[in-house]
C-alpha positions as CSV (number, residue, x, y, z in Angstrom):
1,X,32.6,-21.3,-20.4
2,X,31.8,-18.1,-18.6
3,X,29.6,-17.1,-21.5
4,X,27.7,-20.3,-21.3
5,X,27.2,-20.0,-17.6
6,X,26.0,-16.4,-17.9
7,X,23.5,-17.4,-20.6
8,X,22.3,-20.3,-18.5
9,X,21.9,-18.1,-15.4
10,X,20.0,-15.5,-17.4
11,X,17.7,-18.2,-18.9
12,X,17.0,-19.8,-15.5
13,X,16.4,-16.4,-13.9
14,X,13.9,-15.4,-16.6
15,X,12.5,-18.9,-16.0
16,X,11.9,-17.9,-12.4
17,X,9.9,-14.9,-13.6
18,X,7.8,-17.1,-15.9
19,X,7.4,-19.5,-13.0
20,X,5.8,-16.7,-11.0
21,X,3.5,-16.0,-13.9
22,X,2.7,-19.7,-14.1
23,X,1.8,-19.6,-10.4
24,X,-0.5,-16.7,-11.0
25,X,-2.0,-18.5,-13.9
26,X,-2.5,-21.6,-11.7
27,X,-4.3,-19.5,-9.1
28,X,-6.5,-18.1,-11.8
29,X,-7.3,-21.6,-13.1
30,X,-8.2,-22.8,-9.5
31,X,-10.4,-19.8,-9.0
32,X,-12.1,-20.3,-12.4
33,X,-12.6,-23.9,-11.7
34,X,-14.2,-23.1,-8.4
35,X,-16.5,-20.5,-10.0
36,X,-17.6,-23.1,-12.6
37,X,-18.0,-26.1,-10.3
38,X,-19.5,-24.4,-7.2
39,X,-21.5,-21.5,-8.5
40,X,-21.7,-22.2,-12.3
41,X,-20.8,-18.6,-13.0
42,X,-17.4,-19.0,-14.7
43,X,-18.3,-20.7,-18.0
44,X,-18.9,-17.6,-20.0
45,X,-15.4,-16.3,-19.2
46,X,-13.6,-19.5,-19.8
47,X,-12.6,-18.8,-23.4
48,X,-11.3,-15.3,-22.7
49,X,-9.5,-16.5,-19.5
50,X,-7.8,-19.3,-21.5
51,X,-6.7,-16.8,-24.2
52,X,-5.0,-14.8,-21.4
53,X,-3.5,-17.8,-19.6
54,X,-2.1,-19.2,-22.9
55,X,0.2,-16.2,-23.1
56,X,2.4,-17.7,-20.3
57,X,3.1,-21.0,-22.2
58,X,3.6,-18.9,-25.4
59,X,6.4,-17.0,-23.7
60,X,8.1,-20.3,-22.7
61,X,7.7,-21.7,-26.2
62,X,9.6,-18.7,-27.6
63,X,12.3,-18.9,-25.0
64,X,12.8,-22.7,-25.5
65,X,12.9,-22.2,-29.3
66,X,15.6,-19.5,-29.0
67,X,17.6,-21.6,-26.5
68,X,17.4,-24.9,-28.5
69,X,17.5,-23.4,-32.0
70,X,14.3,-25.3,-33.0
71,X,10.8,-24.1,-33.4
72,X,8.2,-25.0,-30.8
73,X,4.9,-24.5,-32.6
74,X,1.5,-24.0,-30.9
75,X,-1.5,-25.9,-32.2
76,X,-4.5,-24.5,-30.4
77,X,-7.9,-25.3,-31.9
78,X,-9.6,-22.0,-33.0
79,X,-12.1,-20.6,-30.4
80,X,-15.0,-19.7,-32.7
81,X,-18.7,-20.1,-32.6
82,X,-21.0,-19.8,-29.5
83,X,-19.8,-19.6,-25.9
84,X,-20.8,-23.2,-25.4
85,X,-18.8,-24.3,-28.4
86,X,-15.8,-22.3,-27.3
87,X,-15.9,-23.8,-23.8
88,X,-16.1,-27.3,-25.3
89,X,-13.1,-26.5,-27.6
90,X,-11.1,-25.4,-24.6
91,X,-12.0,-28.4,-22.4
92,X,-11.2,-31.0,-25.1
93,X,-8.2,-29.3,-26.8
94,X,-5.1,-31.4,-26.1
95,X,-3.1,-28.2,-26.1
96,X,-5.0,-27.1,-23.0
97,X,-4.0,-30.2,-21.1
98,X,-0.4,-29.7,-22.1
99,X,-0.5,-26.1,-21.0
100,X,-2.0,-26.9,-17.6
101,X,0.5,-29.6,-17.0
102,X,3.4,-27.3,-17.8
103,X,1.9,-24.5,-15.6
104,X,1.6,-26.8,-12.6
105,X,5.1,-28.2,-12.9
106,X,6.9,-25.0,-13.9
107,X,5.1,-22.9,-11.1
108,X,7.0,-24.9,-8.5
109,X,10.2,-25.9,-10.2
110,X,11.1,-22.7,-12.1
111,X,11.6,-20.7,-8.9
112,X,13.9,-23.3,-7.4
113,X,16.0,-23.4,-10.6
114,X,16.2,-19.6,-10.6
115,X,17.3,-19.6,-7.0
116,X,20.0,-22.1,-7.7
117,X,21.1,-20.1,-10.8
118,X,21.6,-17.0,-8.6
119,X,22.8,-18.7,-5.4
120,X,25.4,-21.1,-6.7
121,X,27.7,-18.6,-8.5
122,X,27.5,-16.1,-5.6
123,X,28.2,-18.9,-3.0
124,X,31.1,-20.0,-5.1
125,X,32.6,-16.6,-5.2
126,X,32.0,-16.0,-1.4
127,X,33.5,-19.3,-0.4
128,X,36.6,-18.7,-2.6
129,X,37.1,-15.2,-1.1
130,X,36.7,-16.2,2.6
131,X,40.5,-17.0,3.0
132,X,41.2,-13.4,2.0
133,X,39.2,-11.6,4.6
134,X,38.2,-14.0,7.5
135,X,41.0,-12.8,9.7
136,X,39.9,-9.2,9.4
137,X,36.5,-9.9,11.1
138,X,36.4,-10.1,14.9
139,X,34.5,-13.4,15.0
140,X,35.6,-14.9,11.7
141,X,33.7,-15.2,8.5
142,X,30.4,-17.2,8.2
143,X,30.6,-20.1,5.9
144,X,27.9,-21.6,3.7
145,X,27.8,-24.8,5.9
146,X,26.8,-23.0,9.1
147,X,30.2,-22.7,10.7
148,X,32.5,-19.7,11.3
149,X,35.8,-19.6,9.7
150,X,38.1,-18.7,12.5
151,X,41.3,-20.5,11.4
152,X,43.4,-21.1,8.3
153,X,42.4,-24.8,8.5
154,X,38.7,-23.8,8.2
155,X,39.6,-21.3,5.5
156,X,41.1,-24.1,3.5
157,X,37.9,-26.1,4.0
158,X,36.0,-23.1,2.6
159,X,38.0,-23.5,-0.6
160,X,36.9,-27.1,-0.9
161,X,33.3,-25.9,-0.4
162,X,33.9,-23.3,-3.1
163,X,35.1,-26.1,-5.4
164,X,31.9,-28.0,-4.7
165,X,29.8,-25.0,-5.4
166,X,31.8,-24.3,-8.6
167,X,31.2,-27.8,-9.8
168,X,27.5,-27.4,-9.3
169,X,27.7,-24.0,-11.1
170,X,29.2,-25.7,-14.1
171,X,26.1,-27.8,-14.3
172,X,23.8,-24.7,-14.8
173,X,24.1,-24.8,-18.7
174,X,22.9,-28.4,-18.6
175,X,20.1,-27.4,-16.2
176,X,19.0,-24.6,-18.5
177,X,19.0,-26.9,-21.5
178,X,17.0,-29.5,-19.6
179,X,14.4,-26.8,-18.7
180,X,14.1,-25.8,-22.3
181,X,13.9,-29.4,-23.5
182,X,11.2,-30.1,-20.9
183,X,9.2,-27.1,-22.0
184,X,9.5,-28.1,-25.7
185,X,8.6,-31.7,-24.9
186,X,5.5,-30.7,-22.9
187,X,4.3,-27.7,-24.9
188,X,4.8,-28.8,-28.5
189,X,1.9,-30.5,-30.2
190,X,1.8,-34.2,-30.7
191,X,2.4,-35.8,-34.1
192,X,-1.3,-36.6,-34.4
193,X,-2.3,-33.0,-33.7
194,X,0.2,-31.8,-36.3
195,X,-1.1,-34.2,-38.8
196,X,-4.7,-33.1,-38.2
197,X,-3.6,-29.4,-38.5
198,X,-1.8,-30.2,-41.7
199,X,-4.8,-32.0,-43.2
200,X,-7.0,-29.1,-42.3
201,X,-4.5,-26.7,-43.8
202,X,-4.2,-28.7,-47.0
203,X,-8.0,-29.0,-47.2
204,X,-8.3,-25.2,-46.9
205,X,-5.5,-24.8,-49.5
206,X,-7.2,-27.2,-51.9
207,X,-10.5,-25.3,-51.5
208,X,-8.7,-22.0,-52.1
209,X,-6.9,-23.4,-55.1
210,X,-10.2,-24.7,-56.6
211,X,-11.8,-21.4,-56.0
212,X,-8.9,-19.6,-57.6
213,X,-8.9,-22.0,-60.6
214,X,-12.6,-21.6,-61.0
215,X,-12.3,-17.8,-60.9
216,X,-9.5,-17.9,-63.4
217,X,-11.6,-20.1,-65.8
218,X,-14.5,-17.7,-65.5
219,X,-12.3,-14.7,-66.2
220,X,-10.9,-16.4,-69.3
221,X,-14.3,-17.4,-70.5
222,X,-15.6,-13.8,-69.9
223,X,-12.7,-12.3,-71.7
224,X,-13.2,-14.6,-74.7
225,X,-16.9,-14.2,-74.7
226,X,-17.2,-10.4,-74.2
227,X,-14.1,-9.5,-76.2
228,X,-12.6,-11.8,-78.7
229,X,-15.8,-13.7,-79.6
230,X,-17.8,-10.5,-80.0
231,X,-15.2,-9.0,-82.3
232,X,-14.9,-12.1,-84.4
233,X,-18.7,-12.1,-84.7
234,X,-18.5,-8.5,-85.8
235,X,-15.9,-9.4,-88.5
236,X,-18.2,-12.1,-89.8
237,X,-21.2,-9.7,-90.0
238,X,-19.1,-7.0,-91.7
239,X,-17.7,-9.4,-94.2
240,X,-21.3,-10.7,-94.9
241,X,-22.6,-7.2,-95.5
242,X,-19.6,-6.4,-97.6
243,X,-20.3,-9.4,-99.8
244,X,-23.9,-8.3,-100.3
245,X,-22.7,-4.7,-101.2
246,X,-19.9,-5.9,-103.5
247,X,-21.9,-5.5,-106.7
248,X,-24.2,-2.6,-105.7
249,X,-21.7,-0.3,-103.8
250,X,-18.1,-1.3,-104.2
251,X,-16.8,1.6,-102.1
252,X,-19.0,0.8,-99.1
253,X,-18.0,-2.9,-99.5
254,X,-14.3,-2.0,-99.3
255,X,-14.9,0.2,-96.2
256,X,-16.6,-2.7,-94.5
257,X,-13.7,-5.0,-95.4
258,X,-11.2,-2.5,-93.9
259,X,-13.4,-2.2,-90.7
260,X,-13.5,-6.0,-90.6
261,X,-9.7,-6.1,-90.9
262,X,-9.3,-3.6,-88.0
263,X,-11.8,-5.6,-85.9
264,X,-9.9,-8.8,-86.6
265,X,-6.6,-7.1,-85.6
266,X,-8.2,-6.0,-82.3
267,X,-9.6,-9.5,-81.7
268,X,-6.1,-10.9,-82.3
269,X,-4.6,-8.4,-79.8
270,X,-7.3,-9.3,-77.2
271,X,-6.7,-13.0,-77.8
272,X,-3.0,-12.5,-77.2
273,X,-3.7,-10.7,-74.0
274,X,-5.8,-13.6,-72.8
275,X,-3.0,-16.0,-73.7
276,X,-0.5,-13.9,-71.8
277,X,-2.7,-13.9,-68.8
278,X,-2.6,-17.8,-68.8
279,X,1.2,-18.1,-69.3
280,X,3.2,-15.1,-70.4
281,X,5.3,-15.9,-73.4
282,X,8.2,-13.8,-71.9
283,X,8.7,-16.5,-69.4
284,X,9.4,-19.0,-72.1
285,X,11.6,-16.6,-74.1
286,X,13.6,-14.9,-71.3
287,X,13.0,-16.9,-68.1
288,X,11.8,-15.6,-64.8
289,X,14.7,-13.1,-64.4
290,X,14.1,-11.5,-67.7
291,X,10.3,-11.4,-67.2
292,X,10.7,-9.7,-63.9
293,X,13.1,-7.2,-65.5
294,X,10.5,-6.5,-68.1
295,X,7.9,-5.9,-65.5
296,X,10.2,-3.5,-63.6
297,X,10.9,-1.6,-66.9
298,X,7.1,-1.1,-67.4
299,X,6.5,0.1,-63.9
300,X,6.0,3.9,-63.6
301,X,7.8,3.9,-60.2
302,X,11.6,3.4,-60.3
303,X,12.5,-0.2,-59.4
304,X,15.6,-1.5,-57.9
305,X,16.3,-5.2,-58.8
306,X,18.1,-7.8,-56.7
307,X,17.7,-10.9,-58.9
308,X,19.8,-14.0,-58.1
309,X,20.4,-16.7,-60.7
310,X,17.4,-18.9,-59.8
311,X,17.5,-20.9,-63.0
312,X,14.5,-22.5,-64.6
313,X,11.7,-23.5,-62.2
314,X,8.4,-25.5,-62.8
315,X,6.1,-23.6,-65.2
316,X,3.4,-23.2,-62.6
317,X,5.9,-21.7,-60.1
318,X,7.3,-19.3,-62.7
319,X,3.8,-18.2,-63.8
320,X,2.7,-17.7,-60.2
321,X,5.9,-15.7,-59.3
322,X,5.4,-13.5,-62.4
323,X,1.8,-12.7,-61.6
324,X,2.5,-12.1,-57.9
325,X,5.2,-9.5,-58.8
326,X,3.0,-8.0,-61.4
327,X,0.1,-7.6,-59.0
328,X,2.3,-6.3,-56.3
329,X,3.7,-3.6,-58.6
330,X,0.2,-2.7,-59.6
331,X,-0.8,-2.3,-56.0
332,X,2.2,-0.2,-55.3
333,X,1.5,2.0,-58.3
334,X,-2.2,2.5,-57.5
335,X,-2.3,2.7,-53.7
336,X,1.1,3.3,-52.0
337,X,2.3,6.7,-53.2
338,X,5.8,5.3,-53.1
339,X,8.8,6.8,-54.8
340,X,11.0,3.7,-54.9
341,X,10.3,-0.1,-55.2
342,X,12.8,-2.9,-54.6
343,X,12.2,-6.4,-56.0
344,X,14.2,-9.3,-54.8
345,X,14.3,-12.8,-56.3
346,X,16.3,-15.6,-54.7
347,X,16.3,-19.3,-54.3
348,X,16.9,-21.3,-51.1
349,X,17.1,-25.1,-51.4
350,X,13.8,-26.1,-53.0
351,X,12.0,-22.8,-52.5
352,X,11.7,-19.6,-54.5
353,X,11.9,-16.4,-52.4
354,X,10.2,-13.2,-53.6
355,X,10.3,-9.8,-51.8
356,X,8.7,-6.6,-52.9
357,X,9.5,-3.5,-50.8
358,X,8.2,0.1,-51.3
359,X,8.7,3.3,-49.3
360,X,5.1,4.3,-49.6
361,X,2.5,5.3,-47.0
362,X,1.9,1.7,-45.8
363,X,-1.3,0.6,-44.2
364,X,-1.9,-2.2,-46.7
365,X,-4.7,-4.5,-45.6
366,X,-5.9,-7.7,-47.2
367,X,-9.4,-7.1,-45.9
368,X,-9.6,-4.1,-48.2
369,X,-8.7,-6.1,-51.3
370,X,-6.2,-4.3,-53.5
371,X,-5.1,-7.6,-55.1
372,X,-3.6,-8.9,-51.9
373,X,-6.3,-11.6,-51.6
374,X,-5.5,-12.8,-55.1
375,X,-1.8,-12.9,-54.3
376,X,-2.4,-15.0,-51.2
377,X,-4.7,-17.4,-53.2
378,X,-2.0,-17.9,-55.8
379,X,0.6,-18.7,-53.1
380,X,-1.8,-20.9,-51.1
381,X,-2.6,-22.9,-54.3
382,X,1.1,-23.9,-54.4
383,X,1.3,-24.5,-50.7
384,X,3.6,-21.5,-50.2
385,X,3.7,-18.8,-47.6
386,X,2.9,-15.0,-47.7
387,X,4.1,-12.4,-45.1
388,X,2.9,-8.8,-45.5
389,X,4.4,-6.1,-43.3
390,X,2.8,-2.7,-43.8
391,X,2.7,-0.4,-40.8
392,X,0.9,2.9,-41.2
393,X,3.4,5.3,-42.5
394,X,5.3,2.6,-44.3
395,X,7.4,1.0,-45.5
396,X,5.6,-2.0,-46.9
397,X,7.3,-5.4,-47.4
398,X,5.7,-8.4,-49.2
399,X,7.6,-11.7,-48.7
400,X,6.5,-14.8,-50.6
401,X,8.0,-18.3,-50.5
402,X,7.0,-20.8,-53.2
403,X,8.0,-24.4,-53.1
404,X,9.7,-25.7,-56.2
405,X,9.9,-29.4,-55.4
406,X,8.8,-31.9,-58.0
């Protein structure tokens, strides 16, 4: 119980600090509104001001999420385009109205709750201790109800007051929970907003998947046209010339047949490479675990494997996982300067978890390419998630989650 009370006191006291921040944000909103309405000078700074003010509700979202054990997502519309477009987005974004409502209410209630969180426990302790020291003071001990304790009868009354304060102190965990629930209720996006965001996310994911699919088809067509097709055409030409030379120059005809055979072997090898790039046969033969082990064996950097028994997964998921790990190892080999790589493969419910860690120089950036964009596109095509952590100086961690539901 004492631990719950202490956590509640701490939460409410920090809420008092965020209440002061909310009051400052409210003053800033009033000043900004005055500049816009009276002088018309504040419109250009509205987007940047709102970006700054939104940090206060963001703090409360994180606090409420930790206290309640549930996420409190933010769903702000992106502030892009011209100043006028950004101002319009701010003014008509439902998240802005929710933020302002929370700021107004929390600015005045958070401080009161923090005062009660500090005052009630201290008052309880003081009232409970009055019977132990009132007689040592010349004029008695002051009580919380504006009377002096000058007798044992009044000292006993102070114990009753301590019990009252103690009962109110026991309600602090409930008060902290209500404050967190109120913040979550007011600051979380509505179902309609979440649905709109999900539709926009799926639209972007579908577009990325179509782009990735188109790029993959163009790559396969290019490989077949520039490689396999050209070599097969060369075989046909060499065999045709050999047929013409068969009666006149048998030796030259045999040389052309051997060259045609070598060319056909090369064409077959290239064709196999193209097939492997579509769906590696090792996945069918050995499963994802065995395929990843084979990738690690071919990597020039020592690899440490932590592969759980994930079982068979949908073919598209296994192929995506294989190519993601292959591309990640290629990036590590070419760019990281690492001496050790760790590959993790695990399954959680209906998701496949992939982690690739290296002890290299770090600083990986998707904007610079290095195959990271291709990895993210593969993941987005399956509605998965990608998290890249690569501070300058290392280490680098790539974490991918792929859904495996039917």
